[in-house]
Structure formats: structure tokens, C-alpha cells
C-alpha positions in Angstrom: 22.3 4.6 8.3 22.2 3.2 12.1 23.1 6.6 13.1 19.8 8.5 11.4 18.0 5.7 12.7 18.7 6.0 16.2 18.2 9.4 16.5 14.8 9.8 14.3 13.8 6.8 16.2 15.4 7.4 19.7 16.6 3.6 20.0 19.7 2.7 21.1 20.9 -0.1 19.1 20.5 -0.8 15.3 22.0 -3.3 13.4 21.4 -4.5 9.6 18.9 -7.6 9.7 18.7 -9.7 6.0 20.1 -9.0 2.9 18.9 -5.0 1.1 15.7 -5.6 -1.3 13.4 -2.7 -3.3 11.4 -2.6 -6.5 11.0 -0.6 -9.4 10.7 2.5 -7.0 12.5 2.5 -4.1 15.5 0.5 -1.8 14.6 -1.4 0.8 16.6 -3.1 4.2 15.2 -4.7 7.3 17.0 -3.1 10.6 16.5 -4.8 14.4 15.7 -2.1 16.1 16.4 -2.4 20.5 15.4 -6.0 19.6 12.4 -5.7 17.3 12.3 -5.7 13.1 12.0 -2.8 11.1 11.9 -2.3 7.0 13.0 0.9 5.8 12.1 1.7 2.5 14.8 4.9 0.7 13.9 7.0 -2.0 16.5 9.9 -2.6 14.1 11.8 -5.5 12.5 14.8 -6.1 9.1 14.0 -4.3 9.8 11.0 -2.3 8.6 12.5 1.0 5.1 12.8 -0.7 5.5 9.6 -1.6 6.5 7.8 1.7 3.8 9.8 3.4 0.7 8.4 1.1 1.8 5.1 1.5 2.0 5.5 5.2 -1.4 6.6 5.5 -2.5 4.1 3.4 -0.9 1.5 5.5 -2.5 3.1 8.6 -5.8 3.4 6.9 -6.4 -0.6 6.0 -4.6 -1.2 8.3 -7.4 0.3 11.2 -10.1 -1.7 9.7 -9.1 -4.9 10.4 -9.3 -6.5 7.3 -6.1 -7.7 6.2 -3.0 -7.7 7.2 -0.2 -4.7 6.5 2.8 -3.6 7.7 2.2 -1.0 10.5 4.1 2.9 9.8 6.0 3.5 12.2 7.7 6.9 10.9 8.5 8.7 8.0 12.1 11.4 8.1 13.9 13.3 5.6 17.8 13.2 6.1 20.5 14.1 4.0 22.1 10.4 3.8 19.1 8.5 2.3 16.8 11.9 1.3 13.0 9.9 2.2 12.1 6.9 4.6 9.8 5.0 5.8 9.8 2.7 8.6 7.7 0.1 9.0 6.5 -3.2 10.3 9.2 -6.4 9.8 7.8 -8.9 8.5 9.5 -12.3 7.0 7.4 -13.0 3.8 7.1 -15.5 0.9 5.4 -16.0 -2.2 1.6 -16.1 -2.1 0.1 -19.8 -2.6 -1.1 -21.4 0.6 -3.9 -18.2 1.3 -4.3 -17.1 -1.9 -8.4 -17.7 -1.0 -7.8 -15.9 1.9 -7.2 -12.9 0.2 -10.0 -12.7 -2.0 -12.0 -12.5 1.5 -10.2 -10.3 3.2 -9.6 -7.8 0.0 -13.4 -8.3 -0.6 -14.2 -7.6 3.5 -11.9 -4.0 2.8 -14.2 -2.6 -0.1 -17.2 -3.4 2.2 -15.6 -2.1 5.2 -16.6 2.1 4.0 -20.1 0.0 3.1 -20.3 -1.3 6.1 -19.7 1.7 8.4 -22.7 3.2 6.3 -24.9 1.4 7.6 -24.0 1.5 11.0 -24.4 4.9 11.3 -27.8 5.0 9.7 -28.4 2.7 12.9 -27.5 5.4 14.9 -29.3 7.8 13.6 -32.4 5.9 14.8 -31.2 4.7 17.9 -30.7 6.0 21.2 -27.8 3.6 21.2 -25.1 5.3 19.6 -21.7 3.3 18.2 -18.7 4.7 19.9 -17.1 5.1 16.7 -18.2 5.6 13.1 -15.8 6.3 10.1 -18.0 6.2 7.2 -17.0 8.3 3.7 -19.0 9.3 1.8 -16.8 10.8 -1.1 -14.5 9.5 -2.9 -10.8 10.5 -3.1 -8.2 10.8 -0.6 -7.1 12.9 2.5 -3.4 13.5 0.8 -1.8 12.4 -2.7 -0.8 8.8 -2.7 1.3 7.4 -5.0 0.8 4.2 -7.9 4.6 4.1 -8.3 6.2 7.3 -8.1 3.2 10.0 -9.6 1.4 11.6 -7.1 -2.6 11.2 -7.8 -5.1 14.0 -7.8 -7.4 12.5 -4.5 -9.4 15.3 -4.9 -12.7 14.7 -3.1 -14.7 14.6 -5.3 -18.9 12.7 -4.9 -19.3 11.5 -8.4 -16.9 8.6 -8.9 -16.9 8.9 -13.0 -15.8 12.3 -12.6 -13.0 11.7 -9.8 -12.0 8.6 -12.7 -12.5 10.5 -15.8 -11.1 13.8 -15.1 -8.7 13.2 -12.2 -7.4 9.7 -12.4 -7.4 9.0 -16.3 -6.8 13.6 -17.5 -3.6 13.1 -15.0 -2.3 10.4 -16.7 -3.4 11.4 -20.3 -2.5 15.2 -19.5 1.1 14.2 -18.8 1.2 11.4 -21.9 1.1 14.9 -23.9 3.4 17.1 -22.0 6.5 14.1 -22.5 5.1 12.3 -25.9 2.7 14.8 -27.6 1.0 11.6 -28.5 -1.7 12.6 -31.6 -3.7 9.6 -31.6 -4.0 9.1 -27.7 -5.4 12.0 -27.6 -7.8 11.7 -30.0 -9.0 8.3 -29.1 -9.9 9.8 -25.6 -11.6 12.6 -26.8 -14.0 9.9 -28.7 -14.1 7.5 -25.4 -14.2 9.9 -23.2 -18.1 10.2 -24.4 -18.1 6.9 -23.6 -17.7 6.0 -20.2 -20.8 7.7 -18.0 -22.8 4.7 -20.4 -20.3 2.2 -18.4 -21.7 3.2 -14.8 -25.5 3.3 -15.8 -27.8 1.6 -13.0 -24.4 1.4 -10.6 -24.5 2.4 -7.6 -21.4 2.8 -6.2 -20.7 3.3 -2.3 -16.7 4.7 -2.4 -14.7 1.8 -1.1 -11.5 1.6 0.8 -9.1 0.4 -2.0 -4.7 -0.6 -2.2 -4.8 0.9 -5.0 -2.0 -0.9 -6.6 -2.7 -4.4 -5.8 -0.6 -6.8 -7.9 0.8 -9.6 -7.0 4.2 -8.2 -6.6 2.8 -6.3 -3.4 1.2 -9.6 -1.7 2.5 -12.3 -0.4 1.9 -14.3 2.9 3.4 -15.0 6.1 3.0 -18.1 8.8 -0.3 -18.1 9.6 -2.1 -15.3 6.9 -1.6 -13.4 3.8 0.3 -10.1 3.8 -0.9 -6.7 1.8 2.2 -3.8 1.1 3.1 -0.6 -0.9 -0.7 0.9 -0.6 -1.7 3.7 -2.7 -5.1 4.0 -0.8 -7.7 6.4 -1.7 -11.4 5.8 -1.6 -13.2 4.6 -5.2 -15.1 1.9 -6.5 -14.4 -1.8 -5.5 -13.7 -2.9 -9.2 -10.7 -1.0 -9.5 -8.6 -2.8 -7.1 -9.2 -6.0 -9.8 -8.4 -4.7 -13.1 -4.8 -4.1 -11.9 -4.7 -7.6 -9.9 -5.9 -9.5 -13.1 -3.5 -7.4 -15.8 0.1 -9.0 -14.7 -0.5 -12.5 -13.9 0.3 -14.1 -9.9 -3.1 -14.0 -8.5 -4.7 -17.4 -9.0 -8.4 -18.4 -10.0 -9.0 -18.9 -5.6 -8.2 -15.2 -5.2 -11.2 -14.5 -7.4 -13.3 -17.0 -7.0 -13.0 -16.1 -3.1 -13.2 -12.4 -3.6 -16.8 -12.7 -6.0 -18.6 -14.7 -3.3 -18.4 -11.6 -1.2 -19.2 -9.3 -3.9 -20.3 -10.5 -7.2 -19.7 -9.2 -10.4 -21.7 -6.4 -11.2 -23.3 -6.1 -14.8 -20.7 -4.6 -17.4 -17.7 -5.6 -15.3 -15.3 -6.4 -18.0 -16.3 -3.4 -19.9 -15.8 -1.1 -16.7 -12.6 -3.4 -16.2 -10.9 -2.4 -19.2 -11.8 1.7 -18.0 -9.5 1.0 -15.2 -6.8 -1.1 -16.9 -6.7 1.8 -18.8 -5.5 3.7 -16.3 -3.0 1.2 -15.0 -1.5 1.0 -19.0 -1.1 5.0 -18.6 0.2 4.8 -15.8 3.5 2.1 -16.3 4.0 4.1 -20.2 4.2 7.8 -17.8 6.5 5.9 -15.2 8.8 3.3 -17.6 8.2 4.4 -21.3 6.4 3.8 -24.6 6.7 -0.2 -24.2 3.0 0.5 -22.9 1.6 2.9 -25.4 -0.2 -0.3 -27.3 -1.9 -1.6 -24.9 -2.5 1.7 -23.9 -4.0 2.1 -27.4 -6.1 -0.4 -27.5 -8.0 0.2 -24.7 -8.7 2.8 -26.0 -10.4 2.1 -29.4 -12.0 -0.2 -27.1 -13.5 2.3 -25.6 -14.2 4.5 -28.1 -16.4 2.4 -30.0 -18.4 0.9 -27.0 
């Protein structure tokens, strides 16, 4: 790998750094490259390049908001030795404890960033003093596929959030379950639940928010002076979507949620929409890791079908 990094990064010295690591999907290793520490994720499965391109794009867009710390992506490349690789900035991270509340505030600012860009754009339309750059996104989706895990998400741009979450995100997961498991109960419940989803959004004006996309506690940590998030699977969606998985597996303390909701209070119907968004993640886990997640998926489908 050292020789590959020398070639791809155009550097003269490469040395492995720290212990190897990784998550459920990819392997990872730290290296010192010309005196600078980097972290390299590798995966030899078909489709890994799509996953790493999406992650790099996600990190870049979050980085540009200057709201929350993420590792800076450096390069994505393919090679025979490891398949596909993503090189990014290295952080010496530890478990998130001290900066739990800070992360809640910063995630709210990330979710508000696009809305604030929209306000700047509106002001610029009526002002002779135009801002140099306003990066407002008025649709839901993302410019490339991103992977919450290993499955590429349909991030086709869509004006309507309900259509995006319903037909793109949820339907994609359910189609994969049908292909693999032919689960009749799931399909029947989805036919019922699908008719009820629109009412969850009555009276809401949802402005596209830049999301992390996979914000469970395993994708957050802290460094010396601040929190950091990583393994992003971003798209522009409803801000509440990020909170659903944050609430599923524990790890985020009350300080996180209290700090978040000081900036973005809960809207009416939050708890029911949270069930909808958690359904996506349980279905996604079912598709990744098997039928151990079927019962949670079925339970949420039943609740949504009874709305």
C-alpha cells in the first residue's frame, strides 16, 4: 500500500501509522505521508468506488459549510492491491463525551445552513450589494449517489420531499427486500402505510437541509477541542431525518438533543415522522445485515399503517 500511496499522492515517503481499523463495511489504516498523517479507507467489493466517491463528496460539502468538523477528503482512487480507496485527513479521535452538547448545536447549524443561504439569496435579489457566493439548494437530493452503508441511494433531484422519502428512499429499500426475501407481509403493510404518509407532513414547509445521512453514534467522536463527524452519506432532505438514526442505537446523550432543539425546536408530528425515518434505517439494516432487523421494520410499518 505504501508504494500505491506514493504513486497516487505524488509523495516521497509513506509509513503506516497506528493500528489498523475499520467498520462493518470497509477497512482503514493511518499513514504518515511526507510528514502529514492521513487515513485511508479501502474496500475491494464491486461498487466500492461509488461508495467512496459519495463519501468524499459528502465530506467536501459539509466541510464547505464550516459548521461542524469533518475530515477533509484528499483523493479517491482504484488499484489492484486494495480495490478502491479513499484518502482523507487523519484525526486522533476518542469517544464523544465532552462535546456532546456542542455537536448538537453544530448539527443544527449544519441543518440550518442551506435555509440561511436561501435568506441571503432573497436579500441579494433586492440589494445592489450582491454577496460573492450564495450556495442555496432548492431541491431534495444530491449531485451523486451516496451510500448509507454499502447500498447506493437514489439521490435524484426532487422538488417534493414526500415523493423523495416515499418513492426514492423507502421504495428502493423495499424493492431490495422483495428481490431478496419475497416478504409478502412487508409489501402488504407498505401498501397500507404508503397511503398515510402524506398526512405526516400537513402544514410543514420543509426547506432542504444538508444532512450527514448516517448520523449514528459510531460516526461521531471528538478531538482535543471539538466534536467531529465522519462516514457521511449526505443528501439534501428533511433535517429530522438525521435525528432518527441518532435516536435508534443510543450513544447520543440528552445534551445533544437539547442543544439541537434550542436552535431547531420540534415541529408538530415529530414523533410520528421519526418512526417513518427510522423505518428507512431498519429496512436498510435488513438489506445489509439480514432478517435480524425484520421485526423492527414490521413493527414500524404496522404503526404507520394505522395512522
